[in-house]
C-alpha positions as CSV (number, residue, x, y, z in Angstrom):
1,M,-1.6,-26.4,-3.4
2,S,-1.1,-22.7,-3.0
3,N,1.4,-21.3,-0.5
4,L,-0.9,-18.0,-0.4
5,R,-3.5,-17.7,2.1
6,L,-6.7,-15.2,2.0
7,I,-6.5,-13.3,5.0
8,N,-8.5,-10.6,4.1
9,E,-10.8,-9.3,1.1
10,T,-12.1,-5.6,1.6
11,T,-14.2,-4.0,-0.9
12,V,-13.9,-0.1,-1.1
13,S,-17.8,1.1,-2.2
14,A,-17.8,4.4,-1.7
15,S,-16.6,7.2,-1.2
16,T,-13.8,7.6,1.6
17,S,-10.5,8.9,2.4
18,S,-9.2,5.7,4.2
19,V,-9.6,2.3,4.9
20,D,-8.2,0.5,7.7
21,I,-7.2,-3.3,7.3
22,T,-6.8,-4.8,10.4
23,D,-6.0,-8.2,12.1
24,V,-4.0,-9.8,9.0
25,F,-0.5,-9.8,9.9
26,S,0.1,-12.5,13.2
27,A,3.0,-15.0,14.0
28,D,1.4,-17.6,11.5
29,F,3.4,-15.7,8.6
30,D,6.5,-13.7,7.9
31,I,5.5,-12.6,4.1
32,Y,2.7,-11.3,3.3
33,K,1.2,-10.4,-0.1
34,I,-1.3,-7.5,-0.6
35,T,-3.2,-6.7,-4.0
36,T,-5.1,-3.7,-4.9
37,N,-7.5,-3.8,-7.4
38,N,-9.3,-1.5,-9.6
39,F,-8.4,1.9,-7.4
40,S,-10.5,4.7,-8.7
41,T,-11.6,8.3,-7.4
42,V,-14.6,10.6,-7.3
43,G,-14.8,13.2,-9.8
44,T,-12.2,13.8,-12.1
45,T,-9.4,14.9,-9.8
46,Q,-6.7,12.1,-9.3
47,T,-5.6,11.5,-5.7
48,A,-2.7,9.9,-4.1
49,L,-3.3,6.5,-2.1
50,D,-0.6,6.4,0.8
51,M,0.3,4.1,3.6
52,R,0.9,3.5,7.3
53,F,1.5,0.9,9.5
54,I,-1.4,-0.1,12.1
55,N,0.7,-1.7,15.6
56,A,-0.9,-4.6,18.0
57,S,-3.1,-1.6,19.9
58,G,-4.8,-0.6,17.0
59,S,-2.8,2.6,16.6
60,V,-2.2,4.0,13.2
61,I,1.8,4.3,13.1
62,I,2.4,8.5,12.4
63,A,5.8,8.3,13.8
64,S,8.6,10.0,11.4
65,N,10.0,6.2,10.8
66,Y,9.3,5.3,6.9
67,D,12.0,5.3,5.0
68,Y,11.1,4.9,1.0
69,A,12.3,5.2,-3.0
70,Y,11.0,4.3,-5.7
71,L,10.9,4.9,-9.6
72,N,8.7,6.4,-11.5
73,M,8.1,5.3,-15.2
74,Q,5.9,7.1,-17.1
75,S,5.1,7.0,-20.6
76,A,4.9,10.2,-21.3
77,T,8.0,11.5,-19.8
78,S,11.1,10.3,-18.5
79,F,11.6,8.2,-15.8
80,S,12.6,9.4,-12.1
81,E,13.3,8.4,-9.1
82,V,12.4,9.6,-5.3
83,R,14.0,8.8,-2.1
84,N,13.1,10.3,1.2
85,T,13.9,9.5,4.7
86,N,12.0,10.2,8.2
87,Q,8.2,10.3,7.0
88,T,5.3,10.0,8.5
89,F,4.1,8.0,5.7
90,I,4.8,6.1,2.6
91,D,4.0,8.7,-0.2
92,N,1.8,7.6,-3.6
93,F,2.3,3.8,-2.4
94,F,-0.9,2.4,-3.6
95,A,-0.7,4.6,-6.5
96,V,-2.5,7.8,-8.1
97,P,-6.0,6.6,-9.3
98,D,-8.4,8.4,-11.3
99,Q,-11.9,8.5,-12.3
100,S,-13.1,4.9,-13.7
101,P,-12.3,4.0,-16.3
102,E,-9.2,4.8,-15.6
103,G,-7.7,3.6,-11.9
104,A,-4.8,1.8,-10.4
105,S,-3.9,-1.6,-8.8
106,S,-1.2,-2.7,-6.8
107,V,0.9,-5.9,-5.8
108,T,3.1,-5.5,-2.2
109,Y,5.0,-7.7,-0.1
110,V,5.6,-7.0,3.3
111,F,8.5,-8.9,5.7
112,N,8.1,-9.5,9.3
113,P,5.6,-6.7,9.8
114,F,4.4,-8.7,13.3
115,S,8.4,-9.6,14.8
116,S,8.9,-6.9,17.1
117,S,12.4,-7.5,16.8
118,S,12.9,-6.7,13.2
119,Y,12.1,-3.5,10.9
120,S,8.9,-4.0,8.3
121,F,10.1,-3.9,5.3
122,V,7.6,-3.6,1.9
123,L,7.9,-4.1,-1.9
124,N,5.7,-2.9,-4.1
125,Q,5.0,-2.4,-8.0
126,S,2.2,-0.4,-9.8
127,A,0.5,0.7,-12.4
128,E,-2.3,3.6,-13.1
129,S,-3.5,5.3,-15.5
130,S,-4.4,8.9,-15.0
131,A,-5.8,11.7,-18.2
132,G,-5.3,8.8,-20.4
133,N,-1.0,8.9,-19.3
134,Y,-0.1,5.9,-18.2
135,K,2.7,5.1,-15.4
136,A,4.0,2.2,-13.3
137,K,6.2,2.3,-10.1
138,K,8.6,0.1,-8.1
139,Y,8.9,0.5,-4.2
140,I,11.2,-0.1,-1.6
141,S,10.5,0.8,1.9
142,V,10.9,0.2,5.8
143,L,8.9,1.4,9.0
144,K,11.9,2.0,11.2
145,Q,10.9,0.4,14.5
146,T,10.8,-2.6,16.2
147,A,7.3,-3.4,17.2
148,S,4.4,-5.8,16.2
149,M,1.9,-4.4,13.3
150,T,-1.2,-6.4,12.7
151,G,-2.2,-4.1,10.1
152,F,-2.0,-1.6,7.6
153,R,-3.9,2.2,6.2
154,I,-4.5,3.2,2.8
155,F,-5.5,6.7,2.6
156,E,-5.0,9.9,1.0
157,T,-3.6,13.7,2.1
158,S,-5.3,15.9,-0.4
159,T,-8.8,15.6,0.6
160,R,-9.7,14.2,-2.8
161,P,-11.5,10.9,-1.9
162,F,-11.5,7.4,-3.4
163,D,-14.4,5.6,-4.1
164,E,-13.9,2.0,-4.9
165,G,-11.3,-0.5,-4.9
166,V,-10.8,-4.4,-3.8
167,V,-7.9,-4.8,-1.4
168,R,-6.7,-8.5,-0.7
169,T,-4.3,-9.7,1.7
170,Y,-2.6,-12.9,1.9
171,G,-0.2,-14.9,4.0
172,L,2.8,-16.4,2.1
173,R,3.5,-20.0,3.6
174,V,7.2,-21.4,3.1
175,D,6.8,-25.2,2.6
176,S,9.6,-26.9,3.8
Protein backbone atom coordinates (compact mmCIF):
# COMPACT_ATOMS: atom_id res chain seq x y z
CA MET A 1 0.00 0.00 0.00
CA SER A 2 1.28 3.42 -0.94
CA ASN A 3 2.12 6.02 1.66
CA LEU A 4 0.95 8.74 -0.74
CA ARG A 5 -2.66 9.94 -0.53
CA LEU A 6 -3.97 12.04 -3.42
CA ILE A 7 -5.55 15.16 -1.94
CA ASN A 8 -6.13 17.28 -5.04
CA GLU A 9 -5.73 17.18 -8.80
CA THR A 10 -6.08 20.43 -10.73
CA THR A 11 -5.95 20.62 -14.52
CA VAL A 12 -5.11 23.88 -16.26
CA SER A 13 -6.81 23.85 -19.65
CA ALA A 14 -7.27 27.53 -20.50
CA SER A 15 -4.95 30.52 -20.61
CA THR A 16 -4.29 31.91 -17.12
CA SER A 17 -1.65 33.83 -15.23
CA SER A 18 -2.26 32.06 -11.89
CA VAL A 19 -3.88 29.02 -10.33
CA ASP A 20 -4.63 28.61 -6.61
CA ILE A 21 -4.48 25.17 -5.04
CA THR A 22 -6.42 25.66 -1.80
CA ASP A 23 -7.32 23.55 1.23
CA VAL A 24 -4.68 20.88 0.60
CA PHE A 25 -2.44 21.32 3.68
CA SER A 26 -3.95 20.28 7.02
CA ALA A 27 -3.14 18.65 10.34
CA ASP A 28 -3.50 15.24 8.64
CA PHE A 29 0.04 15.28 7.19
CA ASP A 30 3.41 16.93 7.92
CA ILE A 31 4.92 16.22 4.50
CA TYR A 32 3.33 16.81 1.08
CA LYS A 33 4.36 15.91 -2.44
CA ILE A 34 3.33 18.17 -5.34
CA THR A 35 3.82 17.15 -8.95
CA THR A 36 3.35 19.38 -11.97
CA ASN A 37 3.23 17.82 -15.41
CA ASN A 38 3.22 19.09 -18.98
CA PHE A 39 3.00 22.82 -18.28
CA SER A 40 3.25 24.88 -21.46
CA THR A 41 2.68 28.46 -22.54
CA VAL A 42 0.45 30.38 -24.89
CA GLY A 43 2.22 31.46 -28.06
CA THR A 44 5.94 31.13 -28.43
CA THR A 45 7.27 32.91 -25.35
CA GLN A 46 8.59 31.17 -22.25
CA THR A 47 7.16 32.08 -18.87
CA ALA A 48 8.54 31.59 -15.35
CA LEU A 49 6.17 29.76 -13.00
CA ASP A 50 6.60 31.09 -9.47
CA MET A 51 5.14 30.06 -6.09
CA ARG A 52 3.55 31.68 -3.07
CA PHE A 53 1.86 30.05 -0.08
CA ILE A 54 -1.77 30.66 0.90
CA ASN A 55 -2.55 30.90 4.63
CA ALA A 56 -5.48 29.49 6.62
CA SER A 57 -7.53 32.68 6.12
CA GLY A 58 -7.18 32.36 2.35
CA SER A 59 -4.67 35.19 1.90
CA VAL A 60 -1.77 34.78 -0.50
CA ILE A 61 1.51 35.45 1.34
CA ILE A 62 3.22 38.37 -0.42
CA ALA A 63 5.47 39.51 2.46
CA SER A 64 9.25 39.49 1.94
CA ASN A 65 9.67 36.25 3.88
CA TYR A 66 10.79 33.81 1.18
CA ASP A 67 14.41 32.64 0.96
CA TYR A 68 15.54 30.30 -1.80
CA ALA A 69 18.53 28.87 -3.60
CA TYR A 70 18.80 26.68 -6.65
CA LEU A 71 21.27 25.02 -8.95
CA ASN A 72 20.48 25.83 -12.58
CA MET A 73 21.72 22.96 -14.78
CA GLN A 74 21.53 23.87 -18.46
CA SER A 75 22.52 21.70 -21.39
CA ALA A 76 23.65 24.64 -23.55
CA THR A 77 25.73 26.56 -20.97
CA SER A 78 27.58 26.01 -17.72
CA PHE A 79 25.73 25.39 -14.45
CA SER A 80 24.98 28.34 -12.18
CA GLU A 81 23.76 28.93 -8.64
CA VAL A 82 21.08 31.44 -7.63
CA ARG A 83 20.47 32.59 -4.03
CA ASN A 84 17.99 35.18 -2.77
CA THR A 85 16.67 36.18 0.64
CA ASN A 86 13.70 38.24 1.80
CA GLN A 87 11.77 37.85 -1.46
CA THR A 88 7.99 38.17 -2.03
CA PHE A 89 7.76 34.84 -3.91
CA ILE A 90 9.84 31.83 -4.95
CA ASP A 91 11.12 32.67 -8.44
CA ASN A 92 11.06 30.12 -11.32
CA PHE A 93 9.99 27.47 -8.83
CA PHE A 94 7.81 25.36 -11.13
CA ALA A 95 10.27 25.84 -14.03
CA VAL A 96 10.08 27.95 -17.19
CA PRO A 97 7.84 26.23 -19.74
CA ASP A 98 7.65 27.06 -23.43
CA GLN A 99 5.05 26.41 -26.12
CA SER A 100 3.88 22.79 -26.54
CA PRO A 101 5.31 20.29 -27.34
CA GLU A 102 8.08 21.78 -25.21
CA GLY A 103 7.15 22.24 -21.59
CA ALA A 104 8.02 21.73 -17.94
CA SER A 105 7.38 19.32 -15.07
CA SER A 106 8.45 19.22 -11.43
CA VAL A 107 8.37 17.27 -8.16
CA THR A 108 8.14 19.19 -4.88
CA TYR A 109 8.17 18.21 -1.21
CA VAL A 110 6.69 20.62 1.36
CA PHE A 111 7.47 20.16 5.06
CA ASN A 112 5.24 21.39 7.93
CA PRO A 113 3.16 23.92 5.99
CA PHE A 114 0.18 23.64 8.37
CA SER A 115 2.26 23.96 11.56
CA SER A 116 1.87 27.36 13.21
CA SER A 117 5.02 26.81 15.26
CA SER A 118 7.59 26.20 12.51
CA TYR A 119 8.65 27.57 9.14
CA SER A 120 7.51 25.90 5.91
CA PHE A 121 10.42 24.27 4.06
CA VAL A 122 10.36 23.19 0.42
CA LEU A 123 12.52 20.98 -1.82
CA ASN A 124 11.97 20.91 -5.58
CA GLN A 125 13.35 19.40 -8.77
CA SER A 126 12.19 20.54 -12.17
CA ALA A 127 12.94 19.87 -15.82
CA GLU A 128 12.08 21.98 -18.83
CA SER A 129 12.61 22.25 -22.53
CA SER A 130 12.64 25.75 -24.00
CA ALA A 131 13.63 26.67 -27.56
CA GLY A 132 15.30 23.28 -27.98
CA ASN A 133 17.45 23.71 -24.84
CA TYR A 134 17.09 21.46 -21.84
CA LYS A 135 17.38 22.64 -18.26
CA ALA A 136 16.95 21.13 -14.81
CA LYS A 137 16.86 22.82 -11.41
CA LYS A 138 17.32 21.62 -7.84
CA TYR A 139 15.70 24.00 -5.36
CA ILE A 140 15.54 24.60 -1.62
CA SER A 141 13.32 27.26 -0.09
CA VAL A 142 11.79 28.42 3.17
CA LEU A 143 8.86 30.65 4.10
CA LYS A 144 9.98 32.42 7.26
CA GLN A 145 6.54 32.72 8.88
CA THR A 146 5.07 30.69 11.70
CA ALA A 147 1.49 30.52 10.49
CA SER A 148 -0.73 27.76 9.15
CA MET A 149 -0.53 27.46 5.37
CA THR A 150 -3.36 25.59 3.67
CA GLY A 151 -2.45 25.96 0.00
CA PHE A 152 -0.25 27.54 -2.65
CA ARG A 153 -0.41 29.66 -5.79
CA ILE A 154 1.35 28.96 -9.10
CA PHE A 155 1.68 32.19 -11.05
CA GLU A 156 3.73 34.10 -13.58
CA THR A 157 5.01 37.65 -13.14
CA SER A 158 5.92 38.55 -16.71
CA THR A 159 2.43 38.87 -18.33
CA ARG A 160 3.06 35.72 -20.36
CA PRO A 161 0.31 33.28 -19.35
CA PHE A 162 0.44 29.51 -19.34
CA ASP A 163 -2.35 27.41 -20.82
CA GLU A 164 -2.01 23.77 -19.85
CA GLY A 165 -0.69 21.47 -17.16
CA VAL A 166 -1.70 19.19 -14.32
CA VAL A 167 -0.98 19.77 -10.60
CA ARG A 168 -1.34 16.89 -8.14
CA THR A 169 -0.97 17.29 -4.37
CA TYR A 170 -0.41 14.27 -2.15
CA GLY A 171 -0.11 13.82 1.59
CA LEU A 172 2.74 11.57 2.67
CA ARG A 173 1.65 9.16 5.41
CA VAL A 174 4.32 7.92 7.78
CA ASP A 175 3.65 4.40 9.04
CA SER A 176 5.00 3.48 12.44
